[in-house]
GUSEGU-6871 format. One record per residue: x, y, z of N, C-alpha, C in turn; residue in three letters. Coordinates in Angstrom, 2 decimals, padded with zeros to 5 digits. Layout:
<pts>
(pt (X,Y,Z),(X,Y,Z),(X,Y,Z),ALA)
...
</pts>
This chain:
<pts>
(pt (087.93,138.47,101.08),(087.04,137.20,100.99),(087.66,136.14,099.70),MET)
(pt (087.35,134.85,100.18),(087.81,133.86,098.96),(086.62,133.79,098.01),ILE)
(pt (086.94,133.86,096.71),(085.92,133.84,095.55),(085.21,132.54,095.81),PRO)
(pt (083.93,132.17,095.39),(083.20,131.01,095.44),(083.90,129.97,094.40),ILE)
(pt (084.86,130.44,093.60),(085.27,129.12,092.52),(086.62,128.57,093.25),THR)
(pt (087.17,129.38,094.20),(088.52,129.00,095.04),(087.98,128.18,096.14),GLU)
(pt (086.92,128.52,096.86),(086.38,128.08,097.98),(085.93,126.75,097.93),TRP)
(pt (085.33,126.59,096.62),(084.72,125.19,096.34),(085.98,123.96,095.84),VAL)
(pt (087.02,124.72,095.29),(088.13,123.88,094.95),(089.18,123.62,096.05),ARG)
(pt (089.07,124.32,097.37),(089.96,124.25,098.35),(090.60,122.89,098.94),MET)
(pt (091.78,122.58,098.98),(091.88,120.96,099.34),(091.23,120.63,100.68),GLU)
(pt (090.51,119.76,100.61),(089.66,119.40,101.82),(090.62,117.78,102.29),LEU)
(pt (090.38,117.63,103.50),(091.03,116.30,104.15),(090.03,115.16,103.72),PRO)
(pt (090.90,114.18,103.63),(090.27,113.00,103.09),(089.27,112.27,104.15),LEU)
(pt (089.46,112.78,105.47),(088.56,112.56,106.43),(087.24,112.96,106.26),SER)
(pt (086.91,114.01,105.51),(085.79,114.84,105.13),(085.17,114.09,104.14),ALA)
(pt (085.60,112.74,103.23),(084.70,112.20,102.50),(084.51,110.89,102.90),HIS)
(pt (083.28,110.32,102.41),(082.94,108.95,102.33),(083.37,108.04,101.44),CYS)
(pt (083.94,107.04,101.76),(084.57,105.93,101.11),(083.82,105.22,100.31),GLU)
(pt (082.49,105.07,100.86),(081.71,104.36,100.12),(080.54,105.03,098.99),VAL)
(pt (080.09,106.20,099.37),(079.00,106.93,098.81),(080.13,108.24,097.92),THR)
(pt (080.94,108.61,098.74),(081.73,109.80,098.08),(081.20,111.07,098.30),GLY)
(pt (080.53,110.92,099.53),(079.85,112.29,099.84),(080.91,113.17,100.35),ARG)
(pt (080.85,114.44,100.38),(081.95,115.30,100.43),(081.10,116.43,101.41),SER)
(pt (081.91,117.36,101.97),(081.34,118.70,102.61),(080.36,119.48,101.18),PRO)
(pt (079.20,120.15,101.75),(078.53,120.95,100.73),(079.01,122.53,101.22),GLY)
(pt (079.01,123.38,100.26),(079.29,124.65,100.35),(078.02,125.86,100.08),PHE)
(pt (077.96,126.85,100.98),(076.90,127.51,100.90),(077.19,128.87,101.45),GLY)
(pt (075.89,129.67,101.83),(075.70,130.72,102.63),(074.97,130.22,104.26),ASN)
(pt (075.44,130.90,105.01),(074.61,130.85,106.38),(074.00,132.28,106.26),ALA)
(pt (072.48,132.36,106.33),(071.87,133.56,106.22),(071.37,133.98,107.61),VAL)
(pt (071.53,135.02,108.28),(071.17,135.17,109.72),(069.57,136.12,109.36),SER)
(pt (069.16,136.43,110.44),(067.90,137.00,110.40),(067.80,138.28,109.29),HIS)
(pt (068.96,138.97,109.55),(068.82,140.17,109.10),(069.41,140.13,107.61),SER)
(pt (069.51,138.86,107.00),(069.81,138.29,105.92),(071.31,138.84,105.35),HIS)
(pt (071.99,138.63,106.45),(073.68,138.86,106.22),(074.11,137.53,106.00),ARG)
(pt (074.80,137.42,104.95),(075.49,136.14,104.37),(077.14,135.68,104.48),ARG)
(pt (077.18,134.69,105.22),(078.34,134.18,105.42),(078.80,132.76,104.85),THR)
(pt (079.97,132.75,104.22),(080.32,131.35,103.71),(080.42,130.22,104.99),ARG)
(pt (079.97,129.05,104.60),(080.09,127.84,105.43),(079.89,126.81,104.76),ARG)
(pt (080.31,125.65,105.56),(080.35,124.17,104.80),(079.53,123.55,105.63),ARG)
(pt (078.93,122.49,104.91),(078.02,121.37,105.70),(078.59,120.18,105.42),TRP)
(pt (079.24,119.64,106.87),(080.01,118.27,106.73),(079.11,117.07,106.86),SER)
(pt (079.51,115.91,105.75),(078.72,114.93,106.16),(079.10,114.20,107.50),PRO)
(pt (078.16,113.34,107.97),(078.32,112.61,109.36),(079.14,111.42,108.87),ASN)
(pt (080.70,111.65,109.10),(081.56,110.80,108.77),(081.73,110.00,110.06),ILE)
(pt (081.69,108.48,110.06),(082.01,107.78,111.06),(083.29,106.83,110.66),GLN)
(pt (084.17,106.38,111.71),(085.24,105.19,111.27),(084.67,104.12,111.75),LEU)
(pt (084.38,102.95,111.09),(083.69,101.91,111.31),(084.61,100.66,110.89),LYS)
(pt (084.70,099.79,111.65),(085.51,098.69,111.21),(084.45,097.37,111.18),THR)
(pt (084.87,096.72,109.90),(083.97,095.79,109.39),(084.80,094.59,109.30),TYR)
(pt (084.23,093.25,109.43),(084.96,092.18,109.28),(084.49,091.42,108.00),TYR)
(pt (085.65,090.97,107.41),(085.55,090.37,106.07),(085.75,088.74,105.90),LEU)
(pt (084.73,088.27,106.05),(084.57,086.91,106.03),(085.40,085.92,105.45),PRO)
(pt (085.41,086.45,103.92),(086.13,085.91,102.97),(087.75,085.90,102.95),SER)
(pt (088.40,087.00,103.74),(089.46,087.02,104.03),(090.15,086.77,105.30),GLU)
(pt (089.24,086.65,106.41),(089.38,086.42,107.61),(090.02,087.78,108.20),ASP)
(pt (089.61,088.63,107.93),(090.40,089.96,108.47),(089.47,091.22,108.70),ARG)
(pt (089.86,092.12,109.38),(088.92,093.60,109.51),(089.50,094.56,108.71),ARG)
(pt (088.39,095.62,108.02),(089.14,096.45,107.43),(088.43,097.64,108.39),ILE)
(pt (089.32,098.91,107.88),(088.29,100.06,108.74),(088.07,101.05,107.39),LYS)
(pt (086.83,101.40,107.71),(086.37,102.60,106.54),(085.98,103.88,107.15),LEU)
(pt (085.95,104.87,106.59),(085.36,106.32,106.85),(084.22,106.28,105.94),ARG)
(pt (083.02,105.98,106.67),(081.76,106.17,106.04),(080.51,106.99,106.57),VAL)
(pt (079.86,107.42,105.63),(078.93,108.45,106.46),(077.84,107.55,106.54),SER)
(pt (076.85,108.38,107.33),(075.27,107.66,107.86),(074.94,106.92,106.70),ALA)
(pt (074.78,107.46,105.63),(074.44,106.88,104.15),(075.06,105.67,104.07),LYS)
(pt (076.31,105.88,103.97),(077.17,104.81,103.68),(077.17,103.43,104.49),GLY)
(pt (076.86,103.91,105.67),(076.55,102.60,106.67),(075.27,101.94,105.96),ILE)
(pt (074.33,102.70,105.90),(072.99,102.09,105.32),(073.22,101.26,104.23),LYS)
(pt (074.06,101.81,103.20),(074.37,101.11,102.01),(075.32,099.57,102.31),VAL)
(pt (076.20,099.81,103.23),(076.50,098.38,103.51),(075.92,097.58,104.27),ILE)
(pt (074.66,097.96,105.02),(073.72,097.08,105.72),(072.65,096.67,104.70),ASP)
(pt (072.60,097.27,103.56),(071.50,096.82,102.61),(072.49,095.87,101.53),ARG)
(pt (073.36,096.14,101.09),(073.95,095.59,100.07),(075.04,094.39,100.63),ASP)
(pt (075.44,094.56,101.67),(076.55,093.73,102.39),(077.82,094.15,102.06),GLY)
(pt (079.10,093.94,103.21),(080.01,094.61,103.23),(081.06,093.83,101.80),ILE)
(pt (081.01,092.55,101.74),(081.62,091.98,100.87),(081.31,092.40,099.29),GLU)
(pt (079.88,092.57,098.98),(079.76,093.57,097.70),(080.14,094.83,097.60),ALA)
(pt (079.89,095.55,098.66),(080.62,096.96,098.89),(081.98,097.04,098.66),VAL)
(pt (082.82,096.20,099.12),(084.35,095.96,099.06),(084.55,095.59,097.66),VAL)
(pt (083.94,094.67,097.00),(084.24,094.18,095.81),(084.04,095.33,094.69),ALA)
(pt (083.09,096.33,094.96),(082.62,097.59,094.10),(083.80,098.37,094.14),ARG)
(pt (084.21,098.50,095.43),(085.28,099.65,095.84),(086.89,099.22,095.00),LEU)
(pt (087.14,098.01,095.18),(088.31,097.40,094.40),(088.10,097.58,092.83),ARG)
(pt (086.88,097.53,092.58),(087.00,097.70,091.07),(087.05,098.89,090.66),ALA)
(pt (086.85,099.84,091.58),(087.39,101.47,091.28),(088.72,101.79,091.39),GLN)
(pt (089.38,100.54,092.18),(090.89,100.87,092.38),(091.21,101.03,093.29),GLY)
(pt (090.34,100.85,094.55),(090.83,101.27,095.85),(091.09,100.09,096.41),ARG)
(pt (092.27,100.25,097.43),(093.18,099.13,098.18),(093.00,099.04,099.55),LYS)
(pt (092.79,097.96,100.26),(092.66,097.80,101.54),(093.55,096.94,102.24),PHE)
</pts>
């Protein structure tokens, strides 16, 4: 069995992370009716979305969670992209 410290540090594919909110899989135990515990992970609801940037007259693809889609709807794609570029992300 893999110790919990190694389990959490396991290399995860980038497809399991939201580019906007940074959400990544959560880890824990699946507990059966008889209280047996097995390790499992909870994946975020990641969707591949295409957004249009009017200022650059082009489209960009983002891997975003359902929460990330709500953030983009609330703040606008231009503001979110500006925030991501300030963090060093390139499109």
